[in-house]
N, C-alpha and C positions, 0 to 999 in steps of 0.2 A: 327405626333403623337409621344410622346416620349414614347420610349420602356420601358420595366420593367429593374429594375437595376438588373445586375449580381453580385452576392455577390462572394467575393474571398473564398477559403477555409479556409484561416486563419481568416477572418472576421466571417465565419460560426462558427468556433471552439471558437473564442474569446465570441461569445454571448453565446454558449453552456456552457461554463466555468462559465459565469455570471449566467446564470439560475442554474446550478448544485450546485451552493454555497449556493443557498437559497432554494434547494429541494434535491432529491436524484435519483437515477436511476430509480427507480419504476415508481415515478411520472413524470419524464421526458419523453417528447415524441417529435418525430420530428414535429408533429402539432404544438406544443406550442413553439418550437423553430422558425418554419416558421412564427408564428404570432408574435413574437418578432422581427423577422427580416422586417416584412411588406410584405412577401411573401407567396408564397403557398408552400406545401410539395413537389410537383413534381419537383420544381427547385432545392431542397436540394438533390434529389435522384441522380441529375446528378454528385454530389461529393461524397456522401455516398450511397451505396446499401440499408443499413438499419440502425435501430437504433443502434444495436450492433457494427457495422462497425464504427459508428459515435463515440460511447463511448469509444472505444479502441483507435481512434484517440486521444480523449481528454486525456486519460490516457497517452498516448505516449508523449504528450507535456510535460508532468510532467518530464518523464523520459529524455527526450531530455533536458529539462533545468538543471535537476540535474547534468548531464553530462558536461554541458557546463564549460569549462575552467578547467575541472577534469585532474588531472596528476598522474599518479599511483607513489607511493613512498612507500619504504620499502619492506619487505619480503611479501609472498604470503597470509599469514594472516592478515597483516596490510592492504595490498591493499584491500581485501574483506571486512575487517571491516569498512575501511574508505568509502568504495562505499557504504556499508549497511547503515552508519549513514547519509550519503549523501541523500540517498533515503528516509529515515526516516524524515529528516528535509524537504525535498521538499514536501512530501505528508503531513506533519504535518502543513504546511501552507495552504495547500488546501485539509482537511480531507475529504470532500465529495467524492473527486476523488480517494482517497485511496481505498475506498470500490468498486470503479470501477475497479480499477486494480487488486485487489484481486479477483474480480468475473469474469471479461471478459478478463483480460490480455492485451497484447498488441504486434503488429506484426510489428510496424514501426522503424524509424531509432533510436529513443530513446531505444527501446527494444533491438534491435541489439548492440548498443553500450554497453549497460549493460551487455548482454550475453556474448560479445566478452570479456570483462574486466575480468569477473568471470572465463570464460574459460582460459583467458591467464594466469591469476594469478594461477590456479590450475595447469597449465601445468609447471610452474616453481617451483611448489612444489616437484616435483620428483615423483608424483603418476604415474602409468602407464596409458598410453591413454585410455586403455580398462576401466579404473575405473572413468575416468574424467567425462563423461556424467552422471552417476548415482549420484555421488558427486555434480554435477552443480545443477541437478534436486533437491535434497534435499535443498540445499543452498536457492534456489529461492523460492521454496514452502514455506520455513521458513521464509523467509523475507516478502513475500506477505502476510502471516497469521499474523505475528506480527505486521506490518506497518497497515494492514487494520483494525487489532483488535483495536489498540490503536488509530487510527483515529475515529472509532465508539465511544469511550468513550469521545473523544475530543468535538463532535458534541452535547453532551446532554447540557441541559441548567442548569443553577445554581439550578433551582427549582428541575429538575429531578436528579441531583446529589445527593441534600441533601435526597430526598427521598430514592436514591438508598443507601446512607450511613446509612439511618435509618434502611432499611430493613436487610442491612449486619450486623448492631450491634444486631438486634433482631435474626436473623438467627445464629450468630456466638455466642455471649455473653449469649444468651438465650437458648443455646442448652441443652437439657435435658441429664444429664451425664449417665443416665443408658442407654439410647437409642442410644448416641452418645459420647461415652467415649473419643474416640481420640480427637474428635472435641472439647469437654468440656476442655479436657487436655490441648490444644494448642490454645485454644480461644484468650487470651490476646496477643499472639505473630502472630497471623494470620491477614494479612494485606489485605485491599481491592485491587481490579483490578487496580484502579487509582493510586496507590502508587509506587514511584520509578521505573516509566515504563522504563526511558533510562537505569538504572542500571540492570533491568531484561533484557533488550533488548540485552545489550552487554554481559551479563552473558550466556544467552542462545545461542547466536551465538558463543561465545568463547567454549563453551562445544562441540557444532557441528564441530567447526574447529579443535578442540583438537581430536575429534573422527576421524576425516579425516586423521589428522598427523600420527595418531597411525596406519593407513593403509599403510603408506609410506614404502617402502622396506629400 
């Protein structure tokens, strides 16, 4: 009698990524993953203790791929900026996984590589060691928030985007100047969330790095 096939961890993660590209973390389940693999849930729990651990492993694969062939160049601000843009691009190609990273984080090798690079860059900045952990935390929180927010916008359909733009125009251009005087004043210059995302990403990150630079003795 032929025994049940044993799926490798990589095969399980490959299938999980395929499912998540067509859904999200809320509708994803170990049961659905097992069905896609033609097995039962119990066999997957030999690899991952629960759904959260599995999702963290999926997010870590993106981080690991982003760090592949990465070589630090430039000063500490250039290194962190280059790393941030690399993460943005990696999750931009798999936006459903960006939301997972922002929500669940990751504790695998990819995560450790990102942490190591940010910490190493901050150590070369001249900051006192006691200031580095807090600065690191702010940078990573900022990146996770920006990347997961941007990914959320990129997953909407063209129809949903047009509906959102129409609502934006009504809310901004149609604002009552007596009730919303500042909004009415700036209405024609206010841009929707989807506009110039990369420029905004770089400017926000640069502002945070400048704030850190100001703390260097």
